[in-house]
C-alpha positions in Angstrom: 1.5 6.1 38.6 -2.0 5.1 39.7 -3.1 2.2 41.8 -6.4 0.7 43.1 -6.6 -2.2 45.6 -9.1 -4.3 47.5 -8.5 -7.3 49.7 -7.4 -9.8 47.1 -7.2 -7.8 43.9 -6.0 -4.6 42.5 -4.9 -2.7 39.4 -2.0 -0.4 38.7 -1.4 2.0 35.8 2.0 3.1 34.7 2.6 6.1 32.4 6.0 6.2 30.9 7.0 9.5 29.2 9.8 9.8 26.7 9.4 6.1 26.0 11.6 5.9 22.9 14.5 7.5 24.8 14.4 5.0 27.6 16.9 2.2 28.4 16.8 -1.4 27.5 14.7 -2.3 30.6 12.4 -0.3 32.9 11.0 -1.3 36.3 7.9 0.3 37.8 7.6 1.2 41.4 6.3 -1.5 43.7 2.6 -1.8 44.4 0.9 -4.0 46.9 -1.9 -6.5 46.3 -3.0 -9.1 49.0 0.1 -8.4 51.1 2.5 -9.1 48.2 4.6 -6.4 46.5 4.5 -6.4 42.7 6.1 -4.4 39.8 5.9 -4.2 36.1 9.0 -5.0 33.9 9.1 -3.6 30.4 11.7 -3.9 27.6 11.1 -0.9 25.3 13.3 -2.4 22.5 12.2 -6.0 23.2 13.8 -8.8 25.2 15.9 -10.3 22.4 12.9 -10.0 20.1 11.3 -7.5 17.7 8.3 -7.2 20.0 7.6 -5.1 23.1 8.2 -7.4 26.2 6.2 -7.0 29.4 6.4 -9.0 32.6 4.8 -9.0 36.1 7.2 -9.6 38.9 7.0 -10.2 42.7 9.0 -7.1 43.8 10.9 -8.9 46.5 10.7 -12.6 46.1 13.5 -13.1 48.6 11.1 -12.2 51.4 8.8 -15.1 50.4 9.2 -18.1 52.8 11.0 -21.0 51.2 8.3 -23.3 49.8 5.5 -20.6 49.9 3.3 -20.5 46.8 0.6 -18.2 45.6 -2.2 -18.7 43.0 -2.8 -15.4 41.1 -4.6 -14.3 38.1 -3.1 -11.3 36.2 -3.7 -9.2 33.2 -1.3 -6.8 31.4 -2.6 -4.1 29.0 -1.1 -1.6 26.6 -3.5 1.3 26.3 -4.5 2.9 23.0 -4.7 6.5 24.1 -6.7 7.5 21.0 -9.2 4.7 20.8 -9.4 2.6 24.0 -11.2 -0.2 22.1 -7.9 -1.0 20.3 -6.1 -1.4 23.7 -4.4 -4.8 23.9 -4.9 -7.0 27.0 -3.3 -10.4 27.7 -3.7 -12.4 30.9 -3.4 -15.8 32.5 -3.4 -17.6 35.8 -0.1 -18.6 37.4 1.4 -20.0 40.6 4.3 -17.9 41.9 7.0 -19.2 44.3 10.1 -17.7 45.8 12.1 -19.2 42.8 9.6 -18.5 40.1 8.4 -15.0 40.7 7.8 -13.4 37.3 5.7 -14.1 34.3 4.6 -12.2 31.2 4.9 -11.9 27.5 8.1 -11.7 25.5 6.1 -11.0 22.3 3.4 -8.7 23.6 3.1 -6.4 20.5 5.3 -6.0 17.4 7.6 -2.9 17.7 6.4 -1.9 14.2 2.8 -1.8 15.4 3.8 -0.1 18.6 5.6 2.7 16.8 3.0 3.1 14.1 2.2 6.8 13.9 -1.5 6.2 13.1 -2.0 4.2 16.3 -2.4 5.5 19.8 -0.1 3.3 21.7 2.7 5.9 21.7 0.9 9.2 22.0 3.4 12.1 22.4 6.1 9.4 23.0 4.2 8.3 26.1 3.2 4.6 26.8 0.5 3.6 29.3 0.6 0.1 30.8 -2.0 -1.3 33.2 -1.7 -4.4 35.4 -4.5 -6.1 37.1 -3.8 -8.7 39.8 -6.1 -11.0 41.7 -4.4 -13.2 44.3 -6.7 -16.2 45.0 -4.6 -18.0 47.6 -1.2 -17.9 49.3 -0.2 -21.3 50.8 2.9 -22.2 52.8 4.1 -25.7 51.9 4.9 -28.0 54.8 7.8 -30.3 53.9 10.7 -31.9 55.6 13.1 -30.6 53.0 13.5 -27.1 51.5 11.6 -26.4 48.3 12.8 -28.7 45.5 12.0 -29.7 42.0 8.4 -30.4 42.8 7.8 -26.6 42.8 8.5 -26.6 39.1 6.1 -29.5 38.6 3.3 -27.9 40.6 3.7 -24.6 38.8 3.7 -26.2 35.4 0.8 -28.6 36.0 -1.3 -25.9 37.7 -1.1 -23.7 34.6 -1.7 -26.9 32.5 -4.9 -27.5 34.5 -6.0 -24.0 33.8 -5.5 -24.6 30.0 -7.4 -27.9 30.3 -10.3 -26.3 32.1 -10.5 -23.5 29.6 -10.4 -26.0 26.7 -13.2 -28.0 28.3 -15.4 -25.0 28.6 -14.7 -23.6 25.1 -17.0 -24.6 22.2 -16.2 -24.7 18.5 -18.9 -23.8 16.1 -19.3 -26.2 13.2 -21.1 -25.5 9.9 -22.8 -27.8 7.5 -20.9 -29.3 4.5 -21.7 -28.5 0.9 -20.2 -29.5 -2.5 -20.9 -28.5 -6.1 -19.2 -28.8 -9.4 -19.3 -26.9 -12.6 -21.7 -27.8 -15.5 -23.1 -26.6 -18.8 -26.6 -25.1 -19.2 -29.3 -26.5 -21.6 -32.3 -24.8 -23.0 -34.6 -27.7 -23.9 -38.2 -27.1 -22.7 -38.9 -30.0 -20.3 -42.0 -32.1 -20.0 -44.2 -32.1 -16.9 -42.6 -35.4 -15.9 -39.1 -34.0 -16.3 -40.1 -31.0 -14.2 -41.3 -33.2 -11.4 -38.2 -35.3 -11.6 -36.1 -32.2 -11.6 -37.9 -31.0 -8.4 -37.3 -34.3 -6.8 -33.6 -34.2 -7.7 -33.3 -30.6 -6.5 -34.7 -31.6 -3.1 -32.2 -34.5 -2.8 -29.3 -32.2 -3.8 -30.4 -29.6 -1.3 -30.6 -32.2 1.5 -27.0 -33.4 1.0 -24.8 -31.3 -1.2 -21.6 -33.3 -0.5 -22.5 -36.5 -2.3 -20.2 -37.2 -5.1 -22.8 -37.0 -7.9 -24.7 -34.0 -6.5 -23.2 -31.3 -8.7 -24.3 -33.0 -11.9 -27.7 -33.7 -10.6 -28.1 -30.2 -9.2 -27.0 -28.7 -12.5 -29.4 -30.9 -14.5 -32.3 -30.1 -12.1 -31.6 -26.3 -12.3 -31.3 -26.5 -16.1 -34.6 -28.3 -16.4 -36.4 -26.0 -14.0 -35.0 -22.8 -15.5 -36.7 -23.6 -18.8 -40.0 -24.7 -17.3 -43.0 -22.5 -17.6 -45.4 -24.5 -15.4 -45.4 -26.2 -12.0 -43.2 -23.4 -10.6 -44.2 -20.4 -8.5 -42.7 -17.0 -9.1 -40.6 -17.3 -6.0 -39.3 -20.7 -7.2 -38.4 -19.3 -10.6 -36.5 -16.4 -9.1 -34.6 -18.7 -6.7 -33.7 -21.1 -9.6 -32.6 -18.2 -11.8 -30.5 -16.6 -9.0 -28.7 -19.8 -8.2 -28.1 -20.7 -11.8 -26.8 -17.3 -12.7 -24.1 -17.7 -10.0 -23.7 -21.5 -10.3 -19.9 -21.6 -10.8 -19.3 -19.2 -7.9 -21.7 -21.0 -5.6 -20.4 -24.5 -6.3 -16.8 -23.2 -6.1 -17.6 -21.8 -2.7 -19.1 -25.1 -1.6 -16.0 -27.0 -2.8 -13.7 -24.5 -1.0 -15.8 -24.9 2.1 -15.6 -28.7 1.9 -11.8 -28.5 1.7 -11.5 -26.0 4.5 -14.0 -28.0 6.5 -11.9 -31.2 6.0 -8.8 -29.3 7.1 -10.7 -28.0 10.1 -11.9 -31.5 11.1 -8.3 -32.8 10.7 -6.9 -30.0 13.0 -9.8 -30.5 15.4 -9.0 -34.2 15.6 -5.3 -33.5 16.2 -6.2 -30.9 18.8 -8.4 -33.4 20.6 -5.6 -35.9 20.6 -3.2 -33.3 22.1 -5.9 -32.4 24.6 -6.2 -36.1 25.6 -2.5 -36.3 26.0 -2.5 -33.1 28.2 -5.3 -34.4 30.3 -3.6 -37.8 30.8 -0.4 -35.9 31.8 -2.4 -33.9 34.3 -3.9 -37.0 35.8 -0.5 -38.7 36.0 0.8 -35.5 37.7 -1.9 -35.9 40.4 -0.9 -39.5 40.9 2.8 -38.6 41.1 1.9 -35.8 43.6 0.1 -38.4 45.8 3.1 -40.6 45.7 5.3 -37.7 46.7 3.0 -36.9 49.6 3.2 -40.6 50.7 7.0 -40.3 50.5 6.8 -37.2 52.6 4.8 -39.1 55.2 7.4 -41.9 55.1 10.2 -39.3 55.5 8.4 -37.8 58.5 8.1 -41.2 60.1 11.8 -41.9 59.3 12.7 -38.6 60.8 10.8 -39.4 64.0 12.6 -42.7 64.3 16.0 -41.0 63.6 15.3 -38.5 66.4 14.6 -41.5 68.7 17.8 -43.2 67.6 19.7 -39.9 68.1 18.3 -39.5 71.6 19.3 -43.1 72.5 22.8 -42.6 71.0 23.3 -39.4 73.0 22.2 -41.2 76.2 24.5 -44.1 75.5 27.4 -41.7 74.8 26.7 -39.9 78.1 26.7 -43.2 80.0 29.8 -44.2 78.2 31.6 -41.0 79.2 30.7 -41.7 82.9 32.0 -45.2 82.5 35.2 -43.8 81.0 35.7 -41.5 84.0 35.2 -44.4 86.4 37.5 -46.6 84.4 40.2 -44.0 84.4 39.9 -43.5 88.2 40.2 -47.3 88.7 43.2 -47.4 86.3 45.0 -44.6 88.2 44.1 -46.3 91.6 45.4 -49.6 90.3 48.8 -48.1 89.3 49.1 -46.4 92.7 48.3 -49.6 94.6 50.6 -51.6 92.4 53.4 -49.3 93.3 52.6 -49.7 97.0 52.5 -53.5 96.6 56.0 -53.4 95.2 57.2 -51.2 98.1 55.4 -53.4 100.7 56.8 -56.5 99.1 60.4 -55.2 99.4 59.7 -54.3 103.1 58.3 -57.7 103.6 61.4 -59.3 102.1 63.7 -57.3 104.3 61.6 -58.2 107.3 61.7 -61.9 106.4 65.5 -61.8 106.1 65.8 -60.1 109.5 63.2 -62.5 111.0 65.2 -65.5 109.6 68.4 -64.3 111.3 66.6 -63.7 114.5 64.9 -67.1 114.3 68.3 -68.8 113.7 69.8 -67.1 116.7 66.8 -67.9 118.8 67.0 -71.6 117.7 70.8 -71.7 118.6 70.2 -70.2 122.0 67.4 -72.6 122.7 69.6 -75.5 121.7 72.3 -74.5 124.2 70.1 -74.2 127.1 67.2 -76.5 126.6 
């Protein structure tokens, strides 16, 4: 194991001895770049393929905060230990999250090529893998809800944006178009007028070899000039003889190129159409993301209002509980007083009966003496 690190980038080399005797999957030790722990995953017999499979993995993605993302560039290399020039390197840029923490290549190199005894990938049954990582940014996402499906969208469209940027900066070289057809040679000695006409035709042919009648005219012009003995310089005679001697091959090459060029133009057109669709998808993604941000703001405002409603509800419940206590006290007091009223009413009735008897006796006594 060998590692080198700076603030945001680092590289790590992993030498695996007895490679062909190893298990289905091997994990390297963890190495740290920009505060994140990484490791290399390799499948010596392929990950359900006939190719060597290599991946870069965040060693402990469970420690990443939920919603945390990181923008990283990485490269993975299989080293040719005999000729370093033949080493194979593949790399890309990717956004890692707590749920999407590993990327790489399922078809890195065919196993037949890897085990080829004339190559230097497995020297003394030892494989050397190098990883280079550059972490450009680690950003915690602020959201009301835990990380959701938008993580997948952000990751995909970030990588799509990288592909679009790369496509916009790449150039495609384009060659000129040429076309010739086969013809028969003549040996008539031309006149001076015919020679001049042949020269004129030759110039037109050389200016646009893809016109439909160019092959015949070119053949006729060359035939005329090849038999001419005047009006041609030595260099012109040599050029005419050289081209005429290889006329069939040259014209066949031009026709082949025309066909290949037409196929190239077709694929280029189809590629540009796909690129236009990709770019439109990227622009739509940005629009959707803005809508999602607006929804997040609405959710935040709704959450604030919900907190206010919750606070008012809790205050109302608290006042309600106080009212319940007061009501229960009044209820118990009412029942107690009601019982006392019944008792007092009975005492009053008895007292009224006694008072009535006394009043009757008093009235009788008064009637006797007054």
